[in-house]
Backbone as ProteinMPNN parsed JSONL, in Angstrom:
{"seq_chain_A": "MMSNPGKASLSAIAAFVIGISLQAAAPVVHAQGPRPNVYCASNDNRFARCPVAWRDAQLIRQMSQVRCVRGQTWGFDRGSIWVDRGCRAEFADARGGWGPPPGGGSVQIRCESSGNSYRLCPAGVGRGGSVRIVRQLSSASCRQGDSWGWQPNGIWVNRGCRADFVVDRRY", "coords_chain_A": {"N_chain_A": [[-23.217, 33.125, 29.237], [-20.48, 30.994, 30.424], [-17.145, 29.994, 29.493], [-15.142, 27.899, 28.952], [-12.618, 26.896, 31.159], [-10.651, 24.639, 30.782], [-10.544, 23.724, 28.538], [-10.266, 25.988, 27.011], [-7.38, 26.134, 27.701], [-6.115, 23.811, 26.624], [-6.679, 24.054, 24.13], [-4.783, 26.35, 23.477], [-2.716, 25.132, 24.054], [-2.198, 22.757, 22.238], [-2.486, 24.657, 19.66], [0.147, 25.975, 20.035], [2.24, 23.504, 19.882], [1.134, 23.327, 17.546], [2.373, 25.049, 15.954], [5.015, 25.046, 16.172], [5.876, 22.458, 15.133], [5.61, 22.681, 12.351], [7.547, 24.605, 12.451], [9.723, 23.349, 12.567], [9.694, 21.506, 10.66], [10.006, 23.199, 8.586], [12.33, 23.832, 5.362], [15.497, 23.262, 5.543], [18.623, 24.908, 4.954], [22.031, 24.391, 4.243], [24.896, 26.21, 4.797], [27.533, 26.428, 2.196], [30.498, 28.402, 2.201], [29.817, 30.481, -0.272], [27.516, 29.126, -1.634], [25.158, 27.763, -1.053], [24.421, 23.882, 0.191], [22.383, 21.481, -1.48], [19.387, 19.426, -1.181], [18.314, 16.649, -2.661], [16.125, 14.204, -3.792], [14.516, 11.265, -4.502], [11.752, 10.17, -4.428], [9.242, 7.722, -3.372], [10.698, 5.692, -4.857], [11.2, 7.121, -7.592], [12.009, 8.268, -10.347], [14.111, 12.028, -10.033], [14.567, 15.263, -10.471], [16.68, 17.554, -9.796], [17.53, 20.988, -10.107], [20.863, 23.124, -10.686], [23.303, 25.238, -10.037], [25.92, 24.736, -10.991], [28.695, 23.251, -11.827], [29.643, 20.695, -11.7], [28.76, 18.033, -9.214], [29.355, 17.008, -5.937], [28.451, 14.016, -3.37], [27.587, 15.255, -0.427], [26.376, 14.043, 2.062], [24.692, 11.414, 2.646], [21.352, 10.321, 2.792], [19.321, 8.422, 2.452], [18.367, 4.633, 3.147], [18.618, 3.292, 0.831], [21.698, 3.029, -1.097], [23.248, 5.588, -2.326], [24.948, 5.569, -5.526], [27.325, 7.224, -7.833], [26.59, 7.625, -11.025], [24.859, 5.478, -10.865], [22.461, 5.518, -9.053], [22.745, 8.361, -8.897], [23.195, 11.204, -10.307], [25.264, 13.58, -12.415], [24.137, 16.049, -14.854], [24.462, 18.401, -17.362], [23.706, 21.269, -15.412], [22.073, 20.17, -13.855], [21.125, 18.17, -10.755], [20.565, 14.644, -10.805], [18.928, 11.808, -9.632], [17.446, 8.942, -8.55], [15.649, 5.051, -7.922], [15.157, 6.15, -4.751], [17.498, 7.016, -3.87], [17.856, 9.681, -1.54], [19.692, 12.238, -0.727], [22.175, 15.156, 0.579], [23.64, 17.563, -1.323], [26.402, 19.021, -2.972], [28.684, 21.905, -4.632], [31.285, 20.721, -6.43], [32.74, 21.864, -8.249], [33.432, 24.451, -7.681], [32.394, 26.352, -9.622], [30.407, 27.96, -11.921], [27.632, 27.328, -14.294], [27.686, 24.78, -17.148], [29.874, 21.886, -17.453], [33.267, 22.0, -18.914], [33.691, 21.075, -21.98], [33.339, 17.567, -21.77], [33.61, 14.226, -21.303], [34.027, 10.742, -20.266], [31.953, 8.421, -18.898], [31.162, 5.259, -17.01], [28.441, 3.639, -17.02], [25.583, 1.675, -15.94], [22.681, -0.371, -17.083], [19.353, -1.171, -17.091], [17.044, -3.648, -18.598], [13.957, -4.166, -16.862], [12.15, -7.198, -16.397], [11.382, -7.761, -19.273], [10.623, -5.035, -19.976], [10.632, -1.457, -21.201], [13.062, 0.737, -20.218], [14.818, 3.951, -18.94], [18.036, 4.845, -18.63], [19.104, 7.785, -17.235], [21.7, 9.964, -18.098], [23.165, 12.059, -19.66], [24.13, 12.152, -22.226], [24.553, 14.526, -23.56], [24.543, 17.102, -26.509], [26.363, 15.576, -28.948], [27.25, 13.601, -28.275], [28.164, 10.126, -27.67], [27.711, 6.676, -27.163], [28.28, 3.51, -25.771], [28.3, -0.163, -26.155], [29.863, -2.194, -23.08], [30.12, -4.025, -21.654], [28.246, -6.78, -22.007], [25.354, -8.114, -20.181], [22.994, -9.746, -19.946], [21.29, -12.399, -21.004], [19.113, -12.072, -22.975], [19.288, -10.321, -26.416], [20.879, -7.29, -27.086], [20.779, -5.487, -29.011], [21.661, -2.617, -30.485], [19.373, 0.374, -31.194], [17.194, -1.527, -31.559], [16.843, -3.457, -29.153], [18.271, -1.461, -27.17], [19.477, 1.852, -27.026], [20.276, 5.098, -27.185], [19.635, 9.097, -26.015], [19.835, 12.847, -25.874], [19.302, 13.113, -23.19], [19.388, 10.633, -21.948], [20.041, 6.498, -21.273], [18.373, 3.762, -23.19], [17.061, 0.797, -22.44], [15.516, -2.178, -23.588], [13.023, -5.442, -23.643], [14.772, -6.774, -22.145], [17.337, -6.306, -21.827], [20.335, -6.089, -20.863], [23.054, -3.831, -19.66], [26.337, -2.785, -19.468], [27.516, 0.13, -20.265], [29.896, 3.161, -22.261], [29.516, 5.767, -21.792], [30.375, 8.417, -23.883], [30.84, 12.199, -22.965], [29.408, 15.034, -24.83], [29.194, 18.016, -24.891]], "CA_chain_A": [[-22.54, 31.922, 29.724], [-18.974, 31.132, 30.957], [-16.66, 29.529, 28.652], [-14.919, 26.173, 29.807], [-11.097, 27.374, 30.828], [-9.628, 23.728, 30.272], [-10.949, 23.88, 26.998], [-9.409, 27.011, 25.903], [-6.256, 25.699, 28.024], [-6.075, 22.781, 25.85], [-6.562, 24.686, 22.255], [-3.741, 27.436, 23.276], [-1.18, 24.361, 23.784], [-2.205, 22.764, 20.871], [-2.137, 25.855, 18.692], [1.6, 26.175, 19.836], [2.923, 22.093, 19.585], [1.413, 22.708, 15.971], [3.444, 26.105, 15.539], [6.653, 24.479, 16.739], [6.252, 21.542, 14.571], [5.702, 23.953, 11.704], [8.991, 25.178, 12.172], [10.484, 22.423, 12.378], [9.538, 20.81, 8.97], [10.708, 24.131, 7.351], [13.752, 23.266, 5.03], [17.042, 23.818, 6.79], [20.407, 25.252, 3.53], [23.24, 24.404, 4.51], [25.618, 27.413, 3.754], [29.262, 25.935, 2.576], [30.765, 29.449, 0.912], [28.673, 31.384, -1.003], [26.903, 28.523, -1.998], [24.482, 26.204, -0.335], [24.438, 22.82, -0.582], [21.295, 20.894, -2.459], [19.181, 18.359, -1.069], [17.594, 16.277, -4.378], [15.284, 12.892, -2.902], [14.033, 10.442, -5.236], [10.758, 9.553, -3.556], [8.751, 6.715, -3.929], [11.712, 5.026, -6.241], [10.616, 7.733, -8.95], [13.264, 9.484, -10.854], [13.38, 13.238, -9.787], [15.765, 15.755, -11.027], [17.211, 18.508, -8.786], [18.702, 22.199, -10.989], [21.464, 23.824, -9.906], [24.019, 26.468, -11.358], [27.087, 24.442, -10.791], [29.658, 22.998, -13.138], [29.749, 19.258, -11.125], [28.338, 17.854, -8.133], [29.64, 15.905, -5.205], [27.705, 13.863, -2.594], [27.922, 14.804, 0.797], [25.872, 13.181, 3.509], [23.475, 10.213, 2.047], [19.833, 10.339, 3.536], [18.342, 7.098, 2.435], [19.058, 4.036, 3.759], [19.419, 2.998, -0.333], [23.219, 3.46, -1.627], [23.304, 6.6, -3.419], [25.839, 5.678, -6.359], [27.034, 7.901, -8.582], [26.293, 6.666, -12.324], [23.546, 4.283, -10.859], [21.145, 6.258, -8.333], [22.189, 9.612, -8.614], [24.375, 11.528, -11.463], [25.228, 14.902, -13.001], [24.398, 16.373, -16.106], [24.056, 20.03, -17.326], [23.045, 22.044, -14.324], [21.08, 19.199, -12.482], [21.336, 16.809, -10.335], [19.356, 13.636, -10.959], [18.517, 10.747, -8.183], [16.765, 7.783, -8.738], [15.756, 4.235, -7.244], [15.334, 5.62, -3.432], [18.609, 7.404, -3.04], [18.273, 11.136, -0.846], [21.286, 13.092, -0.026], [22.637, 16.392, 0.144], [25.309, 17.685, -2.414], [27.534, 20.183, -2.594], [29.17, 22.238, -5.438], [32.112, 19.673, -6.521], [34.197, 22.66, -8.877], [33.519, 25.665, -7.469], [32.132, 27.297, -10.778], [29.067, 27.674, -12.041], [27.758, 26.734, -15.46], [28.006, 23.641, -17.529], [30.448, 21.683, -17.381], [33.435, 22.248, -20.221], [34.199, 19.485, -23.372], [32.077, 16.225, -21.715], [34.213, 13.026, -20.554], [33.363, 9.239, -20.217], [31.177, 7.397, -17.202], [30.536, 4.123, -17.192], [26.794, 3.537, -16.443], [24.948, 0.219, -15.985], [21.025, -0.197, -17.564], [18.955, -3.136, -16.933], [15.825, -3.956, -18.755], [13.767, -5.394, -15.964], [11.049, -7.28, -16.668], [11.468, -6.87, -20.528], [10.34, -3.623, -19.987], [11.71, -0.369, -21.394], [14.04, 1.96, -19.06], [15.36, 4.946, -19.672], [18.719, 5.619, -17.402], [19.416, 9.233, -16.915], [23.349, 9.853, -18.416], [23.782, 13.211, -19.981], [25.041, 12.315, -23.199], [25.081, 15.481, -24.611], [24.396, 17.115, -28.224], [26.956, 15.292, -29.906], [27.598, 12.821, -27.105], [28.05, 8.979, -28.201], [27.269, 5.673, -26.585], [28.789, 1.988, -26.546], [28.236, -1.584, -24.393], [31.591, -2.204, -22.921], [29.371, -5.434, -20.964], [26.75, -7.056, -22.043], [25.288, -8.822, -18.572], [21.909, -10.245, -20.421], [21.031, -13.439, -21.742], [18.699, -11.653, -24.022], [20.051, -9.958, -26.968], [21.401, -6.16, -27.355], [20.975, -4.36, -30.263], [21.177, -0.946, -31.021], [18.443, 0.897, -32.159], [16.486, -2.305, -31.22], [16.611, -3.316, -27.977], [19.318, -0.342, -26.418], [19.933, 3.476, -27.562], [20.396, 6.681, -26.503], [19.761, 10.343, -26.744], [20.23, 13.566, -24.889], [19.551, 13.161, -21.619], [20.044, 9.171, -21.132], [20.503, 5.325, -22.458], [16.94, 3.608, -23.385], [17.239, -0.12, -22.832], [14.386, -2.677, -23.605], [13.303, -6.34, -24.175], [15.413, -7.504, -21.252], [18.867, -6.017, -22.195], [21.031, -5.244, -19.418], [24.429, -4.252, -19.906], [27.32, -1.918, -19.132], [27.783, 1.1, -21.513], [30.391, 4.174, -21.589], [29.176, 7.711, -22.324], [31.776, 9.858, -24.394], [29.824, 13.244, -23.483], [30.208, 16.225, -25.408], [28.581, 19.632, -24.674]], "C_chain_A": [[-20.784, 31.78, 29.763], [-18.489, 29.903, 30.094], [-15.645, 28.459, 29.372], [-12.907, 26.58, 29.836], [-10.51, 25.733, 30.509], [-9.956, 23.875, 28.778], [-9.871, 24.589, 26.34], [-8.364, 26.814, 26.386], [-4.994, 25.008, 26.966], [-5.665, 23.341, 24.375], [-5.499, 25.466, 22.147], [-2.243, 26.231, 23.35], [-0.919, 23.995, 22.592], [-1.755, 23.485, 19.648], [-0.089, 25.867, 18.992], [2.309, 24.597, 19.939], [2.537, 22.217, 17.818], [2.556, 23.995, 15.397], [4.51, 25.572, 15.562], [6.9, 23.217, 15.685], [5.989, 21.759, 13.295], [6.767, 24.315, 11.436], [9.735, 24.905, 12.074], [10.435, 21.66, 11.21], [9.607, 21.935, 8.339], [12.176, 23.628, 6.713], [14.929, 24.28, 5.558], [18.009, 24.077, 5.171], [21.359, 25.605, 4.614], [24.265, 24.95, 4.067], [27.18, 26.543, 3.447], [29.861, 27.105, 1.354], [29.617, 29.833, 1.087], [27.836, 30.505, -1.179], [26.359, 27.302, -1.418], [24.7, 24.902, -0.87], [22.841, 22.451, -0.688], [20.566, 19.702, -1.6], [18.263, 17.473, -2.024], [17.294, 14.284, -3.016], [14.26, 11.766, -4.35], [13.206, 9.322, -4.616], [10.165, 8.41, -4.02], [9.448, 5.556, -4.904], [11.631, 5.694, -7.325], [12.187, 9.005, -9.159], [13.37, 11.222, -10.431], [15.044, 14.152, -9.889], [15.79, 17.381, -9.946], [18.406, 19.922, -9.146], [19.33, 23.161, -10.177], [22.548, 24.552, -11.073], [25.648, 26.002, -11.238], [27.628, 23.665, -12.077], [29.703, 21.352, -12.857], [29.239, 18.965, -9.849], [28.782, 17.088, -7.088], [28.575, 15.596, -3.899], [28.201, 13.784, -0.926], [27.605, 14.416, 1.912], [24.169, 12.287, 2.248], [22.489, 10.156, 3.294], [18.969, 8.9, 3.491], [19.435, 5.862, 2.733], [19.621, 2.8, 2.037], [20.742, 3.657, -0.706], [22.692, 4.362, -2.368], [24.816, 6.111, -4.279], [25.856, 5.962, -7.93], [27.455, 7.426, -10.036], [25.376, 5.821, -12.187], [22.501, 4.756, -10.11], [21.638, 7.931, -8.428], [23.236, 10.261, -9.878], [23.901, 13.331, -11.305], [25.106, 15.146, -13.975], [23.689, 18.151, -16.677], [23.288, 20.607, -16.468], [22.033, 21.211, -13.614], [21.432, 18.084, -11.99], [20.672, 15.78, -10.356], [19.472, 12.659, -9.64], [17.599, 9.354, -8.693], [16.88, 6.595, -7.815], [16.062, 4.352, -5.573], [16.375, 6.677, -3.153], [17.962, 8.737, -3.24], [19.231, 11.188, -0.687], [21.363, 14.207, -0.222], [24.039, 16.343, -0.911], [25.359, 19.033, -2.329], [28.034, 20.873, -4.023], [30.921, 21.504, -5.808], [33.326, 20.573, -7.361], [34.327, 23.939, -8.366], [33.213, 26.669, -8.289], [30.861, 27.18, -10.887], [29.132, 27.848, -14.106], [27.935, 25.452, -16.178], [29.325, 23.051, -17.257], [31.622, 21.772, -18.891], [33.944, 20.853, -20.927], [33.221, 18.257, -23.063], [33.234, 15.739, -20.743], [33.372, 11.895, -21.023], [32.894, 9.074, -18.98], [30.898, 6.522, -18.0], [28.91, 3.648, -16.391], [26.016, 1.758, -17.006], [23.289, 0.596, -16.024], [20.724, -1.407, -17.757], [16.925, -2.698, -17.372], [15.151, -4.726, -17.427], [12.273, -5.876, -16.26], [10.579, -7.657, -18.42], [10.949, -5.62, -20.745], [10.856, -2.414, -20.441], [11.913, 0.353, -20.16], [14.532, 2.949, -19.591], [16.429, 5.718, -18.491], [19.264, 7.109, -17.982], [21.113, 8.935, -17.045], [23.29, 11.412, -18.938], [24.451, 12.979, -21.052], [25.245, 13.105, -23.726], [24.507, 16.164, -25.411], [24.832, 15.728, -29.072], [28.007, 14.411, -29.038], [27.79, 11.471, -27.778], [28.021, 7.555, -27.044], [27.85, 4.169, -26.755], [28.451, 1.152, -24.955], [29.977, -1.325, -24.519], [30.974, -3.553, -22.357], [28.34, -5.952, -21.142], [26.354, -8.279, -20.898], [23.918, -9.566, -18.542], [22.259, -11.589, -21.076], [20.395, -13.589, -23.127], [19.445, -10.343, -24.854], [20.194, -7.835, -26.794], [21.369, -5.478, -28.333], [20.238, -3.36, -30.746], [20.363, -0.678, -31.694], [17.349, -0.188, -32.009], [15.685, -2.366, -29.692], [17.148, -2.151, -26.668], [19.486, 1.194, -27.686], [20.125, 4.485, -26.917], [19.767, 8.182, -27.155], [19.829, 10.681, -25.631], [20.79, 13.154, -23.56], [19.719, 11.236, -21.079], [20.491, 7.827, -21.681], [19.138, 4.704, -22.474], [17.557, 2.141, -23.759], [15.73, -1.112, -23.192], [14.307, -4.262, -24.0], [14.445, -7.466, -23.435], [16.97, -7.374, -21.2], [19.481, -5.678, -21.001], [22.559, -4.892, -20.136], [24.948, -3.064, -19.209], [27.507, -0.945, -19.983], [28.524, 2.427, -21.051], [29.886, 5.318, -22.072], [30.188, 8.098, -22.544], [30.669, 11.057, -24.794], [30.613, 14.121, -24.327], [28.899, 17.203, -25.26], [28.511, 20.69, -25.724]], "O_chain_A": [[-20.03, 32.5, 29.108], [-19.219, 28.923, 29.945], [-15.618, 28.477, 30.603], [-12.14, 26.545, 28.874], [-9.612, 25.852, 29.675], [-9.068, 24.29, 28.033], [-8.989, 24.23, 25.559], [-7.598, 27.335, 25.576], [-3.84, 25.294, 26.648], [-4.653, 23.119, 23.71], [-5.0, 25.559, 21.026], [-1.124, 26.416, 22.873], [-0.008, 24.399, 21.87], [-0.921, 23.102, 18.827], [0.731, 25.763, 18.079], [3.476, 24.872, 20.217], [3.159, 21.618, 16.941], [3.413, 23.791, 14.537], [5.093, 25.773, 14.496], [8.068, 22.96, 15.392], [6.165, 20.668, 12.752], [7.123, 24.414, 10.262], [10.688, 25.551, 11.637], [11.503, 21.139, 10.89], [9.183, 21.782, 7.193], [13.04, 23.116, 7.426], [15.101, 25.47, 5.821], [17.893, 23.189, 4.327], [21.491, 26.515, 5.433], [24.777, 24.489, 3.047], [27.849, 26.097, 4.38], [29.804, 26.96, 0.133], [28.744, 29.733, 1.949], [26.794, 31.034, -0.793], [26.871, 26.188, -1.308], [25.06, 24.676, -2.025], [22.06, 23.109, 0.0], [21.401, 18.855, -1.283], [17.124, 17.936, -1.975], [17.876, 13.677, -2.117], [13.197, 12.158, -4.829], [13.519, 8.163, -4.345], [10.536, 8.015, -5.126], [8.823, 4.717, -5.553], [11.969, 5.04, -8.312], [12.858, 9.868, -8.593], [12.26, 11.709, -10.646], [16.173, 13.816, -9.533], [14.811, 18.02, -9.561], [19.568, 20.022, -8.752], [18.815, 23.852, -9.297], [22.624, 24.493, -12.3], [26.535, 26.844, -11.383], [27.013, 23.538, -13.136], [29.807, 20.674, -13.879], [29.306, 19.992, -9.173], [28.478, 15.949, -7.441], [27.938, 16.518, -3.388], [28.814, 12.904, -0.322], [28.429, 14.39, 2.826], [23.22, 12.618, 1.538], [22.796, 9.987, 4.474], [18.178, 8.467, 4.329], [20.664, 5.874, 2.661], [20.498, 1.936, 2.004], [20.814, 4.881, -0.594], [21.721, 4.096, -3.077], [25.848, 6.302, -3.635], [25.171, 5.524, -8.855], [28.55, 6.893, -10.216], [24.921, 5.287, -13.199], [21.41, 4.376, -10.534], [20.827, 8.75, -7.997], [24.105, 9.486, -10.278], [23.053, 13.999, -10.714], [25.961, 14.567, -14.645], [22.671, 18.75, -16.33], [22.078, 20.516, -16.675], [21.23, 21.703, -12.821], [21.952, 17.143, -12.59], [19.724, 16.01, -9.605], [20.205, 12.978, -8.704], [17.243, 9.574, -9.851], [17.779, 6.612, -6.975], [16.709, 3.519, -4.938], [16.163, 7.317, -2.124], [17.564, 9.153, -4.328], [19.888, 10.173, -0.458], [20.713, 14.636, -1.175], [24.951, 15.552, -1.148], [24.644, 19.894, -1.815], [27.628, 20.094, -4.885], [31.792, 22.092, -5.167], [34.517, 20.269, -7.295], [35.362, 24.559, -8.612], [33.567, 27.812, -8.001], [30.171, 26.465, -10.161], [30.013, 28.218, -14.882], [28.663, 24.802, -15.428], [30.066, 23.872, -16.718], [31.058, 21.64, -19.977], [34.456, 19.859, -20.411], [32.394, 17.916, -23.909], [33.722, 16.36, -19.799], [32.419, 11.908, -21.802], [33.446, 9.596, -18.012], [30.535, 6.593, -19.174], [28.668, 3.418, -15.206], [26.015, 1.082, -18.035], [22.715, 1.453, -15.352], [21.303, -2.365, -18.269], [16.051, -1.995, -16.864], [15.683, -5.737, -16.969], [11.337, -5.081, -16.35], [9.383, -7.798, -18.673], [10.886, -5.217, -21.906], [11.93, -2.261, -19.86], [11.087, 0.528, -19.264], [14.734, 2.912, -20.805], [16.133, 6.649, -17.742], [19.753, 7.314, -19.093], [21.733, 8.073, -16.421], [23.512, 12.043, -17.905], [25.538, 13.557, -21.076], [26.114, 12.967, -24.587], [23.325, 15.938, -25.149], [24.055, 14.986, -29.673], [29.234, 14.486, -29.085], [27.461, 11.689, -28.944], [28.492, 7.821, -25.938], [27.862, 3.682, -27.885], [28.374, 1.383, -23.748], [30.804, -0.795, -25.261], [31.656, -4.453, -22.849], [27.379, -5.638, -20.44], [27.061, -9.283, -20.813], [23.526, -10.021, -17.467], [23.348, -11.824, -21.599], [20.62, -14.396, -24.029], [20.064, -9.48, -24.232], [19.237, -7.3, -26.234], [22.283, -4.655, -28.399], [19.1, -3.139, -31.159], [20.268, -1.21, -32.8], [16.288, 0.286, -32.417], [14.684, -1.828, -29.218], [16.614, -2.015, -25.568], [19.572, 1.234, -28.913], [20.039, 4.373, -25.694], [19.499, 8.401, -28.337], [19.882, 9.988, -24.615], [21.891, 12.955, -23.046], [20.117, 10.829, -19.988], [21.333, 7.894, -22.577], [18.496, 5.198, -21.547], [18.248, 1.937, -24.757], [14.717, -0.459, -22.941], [15.281, -4.669, -24.633], [14.854, -8.537, -23.882], [17.713, -8.18, -20.639], [18.951, -4.911, -20.198], [23.08, -5.598, -20.999], [24.235, -2.383, -18.472], [27.851, -1.576, -20.983], [28.235, 2.955, -19.977], [30.194, 5.522, -23.246], [31.048, 8.224, -21.672], [29.99, 11.216, -25.809], [31.821, 14.137, -24.564], [27.749, 16.905, -25.581], [28.056, 21.801, -25.451]]}, "name": "protein", "num_of_chains": 1, "seq": "MMSNPGKASLSAIAAFVIGISLQAAAPVVHAQGPRPNVYCASNDNRFARCPVAWRDAQLIRQMSQVRCVRGQTWGFDRGSIWVDRGCRAEFADARGGWGPPPGGGSVQIRCESSGNSYRLCPAGVGRGGSVRIVRQLSSASCRQGDSWGWQPNGIWVNRGCRADFVVDRRY"}
């Protein structure tokens, strides 16, 4: 029985195209000196964490239509970059060193309970850090321990509390 040369050629072309497509989909690492940049993405508006061995990170190139704003849709805490609410970007080492940041520092973060529901806003408070409200944005009550609070990895809000918080980090 004779094989169909048209089918064989078509199969060979399909295999070639699939092979090229798979190669194009392979991740690309952009080198910046000895440490590569890192791509971190919040897919489907979900919180994601990308571990790195840096002391701090800087946004190099935003790759999402959603704005990537430090402290709101992306941040850095204790050896990882976090992204949320659709932020997708390429990040690089901001300090040129390895390990956690020394001491700590303060940062302002907005955290909002939408539809009276619970929400955890990543903040990297650290073990000995503290959080305080600097401006309440909601008409709903914001009472510590009742409608807002914090834990080492973030600030939580509930029952419609919306506010700007200052995080005093201690590592």
